[in-house]
N, C-alpha and C positions, 0 to 999 in steps of 0.2 A: 439912449443915443447910440448910433452906429457910425463909426468912423472908419474909412478905408485909407490906410497909410501905406504908400509904396516905398518903404525903407527896409533896411535889414531887420531881421528878427530881433537882434539885440537892441537896436534903436527903438523899435516898436514896443518891446517889453519895458524898456526904460521909461518911455512916455506913459505907458499904462500904469507903471508903479507910481509915477508922479501924480497921475489922476487919482489913484487909490489913496495915496497919502494926503492929498489935498482935500479930498471929499470924505476921507475916513470911511470909505465904502469899498467893498470888493469890486473888481472889474473882470469881466470875461474877455479873454483874449483868444482869438481863433486864428490859426494858421492853416490856410488852404493851399494844397498843391495838387496839380494834375499828375496822375500816376498811370503806369501801364495797367491794362485791364487785368483784374484778378477775380477769382471766384469768391463771391460774398460769403458763401457757406464755409469756405476755407478760412476766411478772415474771422468769422464767428468762432470756428473751431480753435483758431490761434489764441483767442482770448480766454480759453478754458482755464489755463493754469493761473494767469494773473488776475482775471476778472470774473471768475465763476460766481454767479449770483448777481452780477451787475452787467448783463448783456441784453441787447434787444436786436430783433431782426424784423424787417418789414420789406415786403416785395409786393408789387402789384402786377396785374396782367399787361401793363403798358411798358414793360422792360425797365422799370425804375425800382432800384433796391437800395436800401440804406441799412447799415449795420453799425451799431454802437457798442463800445466796450468801456466799462468803467463809469462810475457815478461821480463825475467831477462836481456836480451840483444837483441837489434833490430839492424839488418843490412839491409839497404835499399839504393836504388840508386835514384838519381834525375830523373826528367822526361826526356823522350826522350834521354836516354843514350844508345848508341848502343853497348858499351862494358860492359854491366851490368853483364854478367856471370862471367867475369874475376874480376870485382870489388868485387862481393860477395865472390868469391873464395879467392882472395888475402887478404881481410880483415879477413876472417875466418882462413886462414893459419897464419896470423900475430899474432893472439891472443895466448897468453901463456895458455895452458890447462893442469891442473893437476888433476889426477884421483885417488881417494881412493876407494878401494873395498875390500871385504873379500870373498874368494871363487871364483868360476868361474863367468865369465861375458859373455854377448851375444852381437852380432851385434845389434846396435840400442839402446845401453845403453850409459850412460856417456854424455859428451858434444855432443849435437845434435841440428842442425838447422832444422826448418820446415818452409816452405814457398813456394813461387812461383814467376812466371814471367808473365807479360802480354803477350798477343799474339803478339802485334806489338807496339813497343814503339814510332814509328814515327807518326802513325795516331793520330790526335787530339782527346783528350778524350771527352766522353760525360759526362753529369752531373752525370749519374748513377755511374760511376767509379772514380769520383773525389778524393775520399779518399784512393784509392789504388795506391801505388807506382808502377813503372814499374817492380821493383823487391823488394821483402820484405821477410825477414827471421827473425825468433826469436828463441832464446835459452830459453826454458821454465824454470821456477823456480822449479817446480816439474814435474816428468814425470813417467808414468807407461809404461813398455814394457812387452807385453805378447808374448811368443813364444809358440810353440807346447807343450813344456814340462815344462817351467818355467816362473816365473814372477819376474820382477825387478822394484824397485823404485829408481829413480835417483833424487837427490836434487842438484841443481846447484846454484852457487852464483858467481857473478862478484865482486871480491874483489879489492877495490881501495887502493892506497897507504896510505890514512889517515883513513881507517876503523879501528875500535877497535876490538880487539880479542874477547871480550865478546859478542859483537853484532853479530859477524860472527858465533860464536858457537851457539848462540840462534837461528839464522836463520836455521841451520841444524837440531837442536834438535826439533824445533817447527813443522817440517814436517816429523818427524818419523812416521812410519805407524800407531803406536798405538794412535797417536794424531789426526788422520784424522777421522772426524765424518761424516759418510755417511748417508745422509737423505733418507727418504722413496722415492721410485721411483714411479712416478705417472703413471696412466693408459694412454696408447697411442692410443687405438683403438677408433677413432672417425672420423666422416665425417665433413669437414669444407666447408661452403658455400663460394663461391667466384664469382667475376666478371672477365671475361677474355677479354683482349684487344689485338688484333693482330696488331702489328706495321708494316706498310709499306709492306703489303702482295703483292699488285699489283706491287710495285716497285721491290720487290724481284723476282717475277715471270718474270718481264721484264729483270731483270739482268741476269737470266738464258738464255734467248733468246740471249742477247748481248754476253754472254760468249760463247755460242755455235757458233755464227758467227765468233768470234775471234779464236776459236779452229779450225773451218773449214778453216780459213785463215792461219793456221799454226803458229799463234802467240804464242800459248801455247798448251800443251797436255791435261791439266786438271786443273780445279780450284774448290776450295771448297767455297760455298756460304752459309752463315748462316743467320738465321732470329731470331727474338726476339718476345716474348709474355710477357705481364704483367698480373699478377693476383692480385686482391685486395680482401683480405679475410675479413670476418666480425669480426675477432679477431686476436690478435697477434699470429704469427706462432711460435710454440714451436720447437726449433731446436733439442732438445733431441728426440722428437717424430719423426722428419724427419730422423735423423740418425738411430734410432731404426728400422723404417720401411725399410730403405734402406738395413740395415744389414740383416733383415729377408727375404726380397724379391729379393735382388740382391747379392746372396752369391758368385757368380763367378766374381764380380767386385771389384774394389778398392774403398772403401768408404772414402771420405775425407771431412773435415770441417775445415775452416780457419776463425776465428773470427777477424774482423778488426774494433774495436770499436763497433758501433751499427749495423754494417753489418756483415753478415755471408755468406761466399761462400761455398756451399755444393754441393756434387754430388756423383755419383756412376759410375765411368768410367770403361769400360771393357778394356781400352787400356793402357798398360804399354808403356812408352816411353823408359826407360832404367833402368836397375838394375845393380848395381856393388857390388859384395861381394868378398872382397880380389881382386883377379885378374880376376875372372869370370864375364862375362858381358852377360846380357840377354836383348833382345828387342822384340817387338811384331809388326807384320804387321797386321793391322785390317782395311780392306776396302772392300766394297761390302756388302750389307745387304738385308734382306727380313724379313717379319713378321713371328711370330711363328704360327703354326697351332693349330686349336681347338682340333683336335684329333691326336693321334700318327701317323696315316696314313697320314693325311694332313700335319703334321709337317715334316715327312720324304719326302713327295713329294715336299714341298716348299724348303727344304734343297737341294734336288737333283737339283731342278730348279736353285738355286743359284750357285751350283757347276758347272753347265754347261752353265750359262748365259754369253754370250760374252762380254756384256757391263760391268758387274761386275768383270769378270775375267781380263779384260783390266785394270780397275781401280785398282784392287788388285795388278796386276803385276807391275804397275808403283811404288806402295808403296814398294814392296819387293825389287826391283832393287835399289831404292834410299837408303833405310835403310841398305841394305847389303853393298852398296858402301861406305856409311858414316862410318860404323863400320870397314870396311876393312882399312880405312885410319888411324884408331887408335887402332885396335886390330889385333891379328893374330889367325889363325885357325878358321875363321868365317865360320859357316855352317848354311844352311837352307834346309828344306825338298823340294822335287821337286814339290809338289802340295800342295795347301792350304787345310785345314780342316775346319770344322764348329765349331764356338764358339757360344754357345746358352746361352742367358740370358733369363729372364722371358718373355720379350716382343718382342725380336728381335734376329735374328741369323746372324752372320757375317762370312765372309771368313777370315781365320786366318792362319798366318804362323809365327812360332817362329824363331828368329835369335839368335845365341849364338857365343861367342868368348872369347878371353882372352886379357885383356887390356895391351897395351904396357906401359913401365915404365914411359914415359913422357906424358901420357894422363890421366887426372883426370875425375872424374864423371861429374863435371859441364862442362868440355870441350866437353864431349860427348853429354850432354844435348844441348849445343849450336850448335853442329854440326848437331844434328838430328832435332831440332826444326826449323820450323814446318815440320813434315813429309808430304808427298803428301796426306795422309789421311785427314789432317786438313788444308793444304795450297793449294797444287797443284803441278804441275810439268811443266816446270822447276821451282825450288823454288822461286827465286827472281822475275821472271816474274809473277808468280802466286800471290805473295804477292802484287805486284803493281796492279794487276787486282782486288784483294780483296779491296784494298784501293779505287780503282776507282768505283767499281760496287756495293759493299755490302752496303745496307742501314742501317747500325748499327755500333757501336763501340764494339769490342769484349771484351775489358777489359782483365780480366783473363780467360775468357772462351776460351777453346782450347789451353791455354798456359800450360807450364810445371808446375806441382805442386808435392811436395814431400818432402823428407828429406835427410840429409846427416850427418854422424857422424864425429868424429875427425880423423878417420882413412881412410876417403874417401870411406867408404861403404855408400850405400844409394839406394833410389829408387824414380823414378819420373813417374807419370802418366800424361796422357793428359787430361786436365780438361774439358771433355765433359760430357753430361747427367747431367748438373749442373744448379744451380740457385743462384741468389744473393738475400738474404733475409734481409729485414729491417722492423721490426715491423710487420704490417699486409700486407706489399707489397712484392711481389716476381717478379723478372725478370727471365725468363727461355730462354734457347737458344738451337738451333738445326741447324745443317747444313748438306749439301749433296755434294758429289763429282760430279762435272759436267764434262761430256765428250761429244763427238760429238753426241752420241746416246741418250742423256738425254731427257726426256719429262718433261717439267716444272710441269705439274699437278701431275705426279707420284712422282716427287721429293718433292712436297708439302706434299703428303700423307706420304712419308718416314719421313719427319720431325715430323709429328703428332705422328708416332710410337715412335720416339726418345724422344719426350717430355713426353711420358706416364710414365716412371719410376719416374721422379720427381713429376709429377702431382699426382701419387698414393701416394708417400711418404709424400706429403704435406697434404694428406687427402682430396684432391679436387675431386678425382674420386675413385671408388671402385677398390681394387686390383683384 
């Protein structure tokens, strides 16, 4: 239940305490206030002392950014749970949410969960991902939401039946915007030396050969195979600098960071999985890629080559058909353009087709995430057969790589991206991941070159190579 009460914070908290004591259940209270515009990365940096290991960052190409500090509430699922989407959704719906605000509010304010899901909860974990649940979301203690025109500060508190009124009031007043002390922002422009280790390269190339044999034998139409590289830097990686670099160099991508204790999962994905705003639904088909050109003429030539390449068009068409079909099952008035366009990022250009529709009443955002994940762009086609092939052939455990990551609010608005172009950071160690869609015409050596291109955005952001 969501209740909007236009009273003082003290009266509002008192009523929330009464509800908590009467029901013997915790209640989420959110206080939203409009604030002067501030740099979201400065806000993220402010939380380093108090909330290190409990921060998230999300920004999209549409001038929307949300940054959360502190784990006021954590919702996660046990290992190898196949109904994890419904468990997260049911727990979020169960919680009583009360919202206090003055003036207008925006989508992405108030009670909001940020988190993600692993790619495959069935495959046994590697040590690298041991501390990541198969699904984990948290409600931040304080949160900044920047839209194109306005900025909002949300302070959340999970109020328990035996909490004291004075302590609850102090929680909200201590995080008023005037009490936040923003420290000096450090310089981010530097080059970091590192040692690169490629894991299981030959095994990965051989997996492509095996996958092609199975495609020619009509066992599957397409499978995506990913590989992993490890970087060892000579000093601790500064996550602030990584996000800052991604923000500057990947403006057309979704920038995300999820801190999980001493580990940070960070990336700049060009691929939206699904966005829901009220009843309007948006998804993105992104498959088929080629490098950027050095000159304008070369870039146009490469783009034309991609738009007319049979292998890439086939790979893209598989993705479009699957995503459109998945949304037609839970939306009405689903539309897609007849032909793909080009989406250009700094290092790579993709075939791109948007899909739009309107959600049916009985379909939630997380139900759409479950239906869409993994798309053929990250899994293959048919879906379940491709996932089985990935378990069989891929010489790594994906963890949260290529899984859904994003946010949802109390009104079932939200957005999830596909966690590609990403890396897992721990101290001075970083694991990076990249994959390619394999079809019958794939050439293993060319697929390897494609992964090198896809690794470049994170390598640049880490300061390991020049932009």
